[in-house]
C-alpha positions in Angstrom: 0.1 0.0 0.2 1.2 3.5 -0.2 0.6 4.6 2.8 1.3 1.7 5.3 2.7 -2.1 4.7 1.8 -5.7 6.4 4.2 -7.8 7.3 4.2 -11.9 8.0 7.2 -12.7 9.8 8.4 -15.7 12.0 10.2 -14.7 14.5 11.7 -16.6 17.9 10.1 -15.9 20.8 13.0 -15.5 22.9 13.9 -12.5 20.5 13.4 -8.5 20.4 11.7 -7.5 17.3 13.0 -3.8 17.3 15.9 -4.6 15.5 14.4 -6.3 12.9 12.2 -3.4 12.8 14.6 -1.0 12.8 16.7 -2.5 9.6 13.5 -3.1 7.7 12.6 0.7 8.1 16.0 1.5 7.6 16.9 -0.5 4.6 13.5 -0.3 2.5 13.9 3.9 2.7 17.6 3.4 1.5 16.5 1.6 -1.5 13.5 3.6 -2.4 15.0 6.9 -2.4 17.9 5.4 -3.9 20.3 8.0 -6.2 16.4 9.0 -7.3 16.1 11.4 -4.6 12.5 10.3 -4.0 11.5 10.6 -0.1 10.1 7.9 1.5 10.2 8.6 5.3 8.4 6.0 8.0 6.5 6.5 10.9 7.4 6.4 14.2 6.5 3.5 16.2 5.0 0.1 15.0 1.9 -2.2 15.6 2.9 -6.2 16.0 0.8 -8.9 17.2 0.6 -12.7 17.3 -0.9 -15.6 15.3 -1.2 -18.6 15.6 0.3 -21.3 13.3 -3.5 -22.3 12.5 -4.1 -19.4 11.6 -1.2 -18.5 9.3 -3.4 -19.2 5.7 -5.8 -16.7 7.3 -3.3 -13.8 7.3 -1.6 -14.5 4.2 -4.9 -15.0 2.7 -5.7 -11.1 4.5 -2.7 -9.6 2.9 -3.1 -10.9 -0.4 -6.4 -9.3 -0.9 -5.0 -5.7 0.6 -4.8 -4.2 -3.3 -8.4 -5.2 -3.5 -9.6 -3.8 -0.5 -7.7 -0.6 -0.8 -7.7 0.2 -4.6 -6.7 3.7 -3.8 -3.6 3.0 -1.7 -1.8 0.9 -5.2 1.8 2.6 -5.7 1.6 3.3 -9.2 
């Protein structure tokens, strides 16, 4: 989406999620902005939730439908 992103990741429960979030935001902004001088900036903070293993197919399907649910937010 043009104004937000959903990510489904698998993480060990004893590891902190913050380093992953920091690296994902940093690297994606670096790649998008690149030499073209675009202006991708991330909002402060994030939301993270947990999903049981049995619900992963449902969450994947939900994420795949995002462009259909929000056609006006699909990047050009």
